[in-house]
Each structure stands twice: as C-alpha cells, then as structure tokens.
Short mmCIF file of the C-alpha atoms (twelve columns), coordinates in Angstrom:
data_MODEL
# 
_entry.id   MODEL 
# 
loop_
_atom_site.group_PDB 
_atom_site.id 
_atom_site.type_symbol 
_atom_site.label_atom_id 
_atom_site.label_alt_id 
_atom_site.label_comp_id 
_atom_site.label_asym_id 
_atom_site.label_seq_id 
_atom_site.Cartn_x 
_atom_site.Cartn_y 
_atom_site.Cartn_z 
_atom_site.pdbx_PDB_model_num 
ATOM 1   C CA . MET A 1   -10.267 7.033   -8.380  1 
ATOM 2   C CA . SER A 2   -10.171 6.121   -12.100 1 
ATOM 3   C CA . ARG A 3   -13.452 6.599   -14.359 1 
ATOM 4   C CA . ASP A 4   -15.380 3.774   -13.469 1 
ATOM 5   C CA . SER A 5   -15.361 4.774   -9.886  1 
ATOM 6   C CA . LYS A 6   -13.297 1.808   -8.731  1 
ATOM 7   C CA . VAL A 7   -10.271 2.700   -6.239  1 
ATOM 8   C CA . THR A 8   -7.072  2.001   -8.429  1 
ATOM 9   C CA . VAL A 9   -4.472  -0.081  -6.566  1 
ATOM 10  C CA . VAL A 10  -0.743  -1.078  -7.277  1 
ATOM 11  C CA . LEU A 11  0.150   -4.489  -5.470  1 
ATOM 12  C CA . ALA A 12  3.869   -5.297  -4.368  1 
ATOM 13  C CA . ASP A 13  4.881   -8.635  -3.147  1 
ATOM 14  C CA . ASP A 14  8.050   -10.392 -3.498  1 
ATOM 15  C CA . HIS A 15  6.222   -13.904 -3.125  1 
ATOM 16  C CA . PRO A 16  4.072   -14.672 -6.500  1 
ATOM 17  C CA . GLU A 17  1.519   -16.588 -4.537  1 
ATOM 18  C CA . VAL A 18  0.608   -13.949 -2.206  1 
ATOM 19  C CA . LEU A 19  0.567   -11.477 -5.364  1 
ATOM 20  C CA . GLU A 20  -2.056  -13.866 -6.929  1 
ATOM 21  C CA . GLU A 21  -4.253  -14.260 -3.732  1 
ATOM 22  C CA . VAL A 22  -4.283  -10.299 -3.063  1 
ATOM 23  C CA . THR A 23  -5.241  -9.883  -6.556  1 
ATOM 24  C CA . ARG A 24  -8.159  -12.734 -6.191  1 
ATOM 25  C CA . VAL A 25  -9.304  -10.858 -2.574  1 
ATOM 26  C CA . LEU A 26  -9.212  -7.377  -4.287  1 
ATOM 27  C CA . GLY A 27  -10.065 -8.306  -7.974  1 
ATOM 28  C CA . SER A 28  -13.627 -7.433  -8.342  1 
ATOM 29  C CA . LYS A 29  -13.653 -4.248  -5.914  1 
ATOM 30  C CA . PHE A 30  -10.498 -2.091  -7.173  1 
ATOM 31  C CA . HIS A 31  -8.923  -1.580  -10.425 1 
ATOM 32  C CA . ILE A 32  -5.507  -3.202  -9.873  1 
ATOM 33  C CA . LEU A 33  -2.970  -1.069  -12.549 1 
ATOM 34  C CA . ALA A 34  0.172   -3.194  -12.001 1 
ATOM 35  C CA . THR A 35  1.943   -5.601  -9.665  1 
ATOM 36  C CA . ALA A 36  5.811   -5.536  -8.480  1 
ATOM 37  C CA . SER A 37  8.053   -8.163  -7.032  1 
ATOM 38  C CA . ASN A 38  10.480  -5.557  -5.364  1 
ATOM 39  C CA . GLY A 39  10.154  -2.208  -3.884  1 
ATOM 40  C CA . ALA A 40  11.978  -0.298  -6.665  1 
ATOM 41  C CA . LEU A 41  9.641   -1.826  -9.180  1 
ATOM 42  C CA . ALA A 42  6.898   -0.864  -6.839  1 
ATOM 43  C CA . VAL A 43  7.835   2.755   -7.058  1 
ATOM 44  C CA . GLN A 44  8.174   2.606   -10.978 1 
ATOM 45  C CA . ALA A 45  4.494   1.355   -10.995 1 
ATOM 46  C CA . VAL A 46  3.340   3.853   -8.728  1 
ATOM 47  C CA . ALA A 47  5.165   6.702   -10.850 1 
ATOM 48  C CA . LYS A 48  3.835   5.253   -13.874 1 
ATOM 49  C CA . HIS A 49  0.143   4.623   -12.873 1 
ATOM 50  C CA . GLU A 50  -0.343  6.682   -9.994  1 
ATOM 51  C CA . PRO A 51  -2.707  4.899   -8.433  1 
ATOM 52  C CA . ASP A 52  -5.083  5.955   -5.214  1 
ATOM 53  C CA . VAL A 53  -3.644  3.532   -3.280  1 
ATOM 54  C CA . ALA A 54  -0.169  1.362   -3.178  1 
ATOM 55  C CA . VAL A 55  -0.432  -2.216  -1.240  1 
ATOM 56  C CA . LEU A 56  3.357   -2.635  -0.112  1 
ATOM 57  C CA . ASP A 57  4.951   -5.706  1.593   1 
ATOM 58  C CA . ILE A 58  7.551   -4.601  4.015   1 
ATOM 59  C CA . SER A 59  10.358  -7.185  3.600   1 
ATOM 60  C CA . MET A 60  10.934  -7.291  -0.108  1 
ATOM 61  C CA . PRO A 61  14.242  -7.430  -2.396  1 
ATOM 62  C CA . VAL A 62  16.105  -4.503  -3.784  1 
ATOM 63  C CA . MET A 63  14.145  -1.780  -1.780  1 
ATOM 64  C CA . SER A 64  11.791  -2.625  1.104   1 
ATOM 65  C CA . GLY A 65  8.090   -1.457  1.577   1 
ATOM 66  C CA . ILE A 66  9.383   1.253   4.008   1 
ATOM 67  C CA . GLU A 67  11.896  2.534   1.748   1 
ATOM 68  C CA . ALA A 68  9.472   2.495   -1.453  1 
ATOM 69  C CA . ALA A 69  6.812   4.141   0.647   1 
ATOM 70  C CA . ARG A 70  9.079   6.843   1.518   1 
ATOM 71  C CA . GLU A 71  10.202  7.231   -2.086  1 
ATOM 72  C CA . ILE A 72  6.663   7.802   -3.328  1 
ATOM 73  C CA . ARG A 73  6.390   10.582  -0.506  1 
ATOM 74  C CA . ARG A 74  9.401   11.981  -1.759  1 
ATOM 75  C CA . MET A 75  8.113   12.094  -5.190  1 
ATOM 76  C CA . ARG A 76  5.083   14.012  -3.911  1 
ATOM 77  C CA . LEU A 77  2.847   11.646  -5.636  1 
ATOM 78  C CA . ARG A 78  -0.943  11.504  -4.359  1 
ATOM 79  C CA . THR A 79  -0.738  7.600   -3.744  1 
ATOM 80  C CA . LYS A 80  -1.813  6.396   -0.606  1 
ATOM 81  C CA . VAL A 81  -0.007  3.580   0.805   1 
ATOM 82  C CA . VAL A 82  -1.514  0.586   2.919   1 
ATOM 83  C CA . PHE A 83  1.363   -1.882  4.121   1 
ATOM 84  C CA . LEU A 84  0.439   -5.985  3.953   1 
ATOM 85  C CA . SER A 85  3.008   -7.910  5.918   1 
ATOM 86  C CA . VAL A 86  3.468   -10.977 8.437   1 
ATOM 87  C CA . PHE A 87  5.313   -8.469  10.787  1 
ATOM 88  C CA . SER A 88  3.808   -7.799  14.058  1 
ATOM 89  C CA . ASP A 89  6.725   -6.055  15.373  1 
ATOM 90  C CA . PRO A 90  5.494   -2.802  17.327  1 
ATOM 91  C CA . ASP A 91  8.236   -1.125  16.137  1 
ATOM 92  C CA . ILE A 92  7.671   -1.699  12.621  1 
ATOM 93  C CA . ILE A 93  4.113   -0.903  13.290  1 
ATOM 94  C CA . GLU A 94  5.105   2.500   14.732  1 
ATOM 95  C CA . VAL A 95  7.138   3.494   11.686  1 
ATOM 96  C CA . THR A 96  4.422   2.306   9.442   1 
ATOM 97  C CA . LYS A 97  1.833   4.361   11.664  1 
ATOM 98  C CA . THR A 98  3.938   7.562   11.909  1 
ATOM 99  C CA . MET A 99  4.164   7.532   7.842   1 
ATOM 100 C CA . GLY A 100 0.583   7.956   7.975   1 
ATOM 101 C CA . ALA A 101 0.016   4.470   6.366   1 
ATOM 102 C CA . GLY A 102 -2.416  1.697   7.031   1 
ATOM 103 C CA . TYR A 103 -1.377  -1.719  8.054   1 
ATOM 104 C CA . VAL A 104 -2.700  -5.239  7.545   1 
ATOM 105 C CA . TRP A 105 -1.658  -8.379  8.730   1 
ATOM 106 C CA . LYS A 106 -1.331  -10.969 5.910   1 
ATOM 107 C CA . VAL A 107 -3.542  -13.657 7.817   1 
ATOM 108 C CA . HIS A 108 -5.920  -11.043 8.027   1 
ATOM 109 C CA . MET A 109 -5.862  -9.828  4.455   1 
ATOM 110 C CA . SER A 110 -9.510  -11.414 3.427   1 
ATOM 111 C CA . SER A 111 -11.064 -9.547  6.293   1 
ATOM 112 C CA . GLY A 112 -9.446  -6.420  6.448   1 
ATOM 113 C CA . LEU A 113 -7.271  -5.426  3.448   1 
ATOM 114 C CA . THR A 114 -10.480 -4.168  1.559   1 
ATOM 115 C CA . ALA A 115 -11.658 -1.762  4.036   1 
ATOM 116 C CA . ALA A 116 -8.018  -0.501  4.909   1 
ATOM 117 C CA . ILE A 117 -7.633  0.205   0.988   1 
ATOM 118 C CA . MET A 118 -11.063 1.838   1.221   1 
ATOM 119 C CA . LYS A 119 -10.223 3.976   4.468   1 
ATOM 120 C CA . ALA A 120 -7.079  5.077   2.966   1 
ATOM 121 C CA . SER A 121 -8.563  6.338   -0.655  1 
ATOM 122 C CA . LEU A 122 -10.904 8.515   1.513   1 
ATOM 123 C CA . PHE A 123 -7.684  10.643  3.242   1 
ATOM 124 C CA . PRO A 124 -6.172  13.306  2.021   1 
ATOM 125 C CA . THR A 125 -2.437  13.004  0.246   1 
ATOM 126 C CA . LEU A 126 0.211   13.653  2.898   1 
ATOM 127 C CA . SER A 127 2.621   16.263  1.982   1 
ATOM 128 C CA . THR A 128 6.274   16.006  3.106   1 
ATOM 129 C CA . ARG A 129 6.071   19.072  4.988   1 
ATOM 130 C CA . ARG A 130 3.100   18.420  7.122   1 
ATOM 131 C CA . ALA A 131 3.086   15.056  8.140   1 
ATOM 132 C CA . LYS A 132 -0.810  14.343  9.120   1 
ATOM 133 C CA . VAL A 133 -0.963  10.713  10.656  1 
ATOM 134 C CA . ILE A 134 -3.863  8.408   8.584   1 
ATOM 135 C CA . PRO A 135 -5.463  6.377   11.515  1 
ATOM 136 C CA . PHE A 136 -4.038  3.206   11.873  1 
ATOM 137 C CA . ILE A 137 -5.858  -0.086  10.504  1 
ATOM 138 C CA . ARG A 138 -5.148  -2.893  12.687  1 
ATOM 139 C CA . THR A 139 -7.334  -5.861  11.752  1 
# 
C-alpha cells in the first residue's frame, strides 16, 4: 500500500470509456497510478509502478489480460490481479481462477470491483514455484 494507506492500482482496458468509468468508480477509494490501453502497456506500467493490484480486461490488443497477468507473475512482481471483463465463459473464468486472480464482470463493476480489489490486496503474493489460489470473486 502507498504511504497514504490507499491500495495502489494500475488499470488496463482497451476502451477509453471503460477506463474513465473504472477511474470514476475507484478514484476516491484507491490510488490509481496509471492506466493502459493494452496488455503490453499494462505490464510496463505494473513493472514501473509496482502497484498493489492490477485491474486487467481480458480481451485487449497486443497482449491479452491473461497474457499480461502471466508476464507479471513471471517477473515475480508482488502485484495481485483482478480481471474485469464481459466474458462469462466458464473456461475463461476457470483459467483466471487457477491463476489466483479475482474476477468481476463489467456489468457488476460498481458493486463488485472495490471489494475484489480490497480482497486481492490482502492476500500474499503468488510465487511462480508455489501457486496458491486466491479465492475466486464472482459478483
């Protein structure tokens, strides 16, 4: 957490209007360090700012949110991941679950994202050698 005790966050989504809405929903509760419009830029922002939590869309250009989360994990960064997506496909959700990431459907962003970020920020960092699963957040 940052010095002012707010959880630090990097946001990534390829739709500017979604980034604006997420920033509006989270802005007063969290310290948003950076936003990114694709997965590769998200990885760069996470590496630069080392936030407590990265909120990633799954379907983004250049690098998907899932690929970005894997890269963040490979880099052994302490950042936790919460996916924010429109996908409700059980296979995609299972992949995110086995990664130890939180998951919130975009339609439930206002009611579920704050809780998912807070919950993710409280769990220990996953190591690439020992994959502990953070409880799945489906709101």
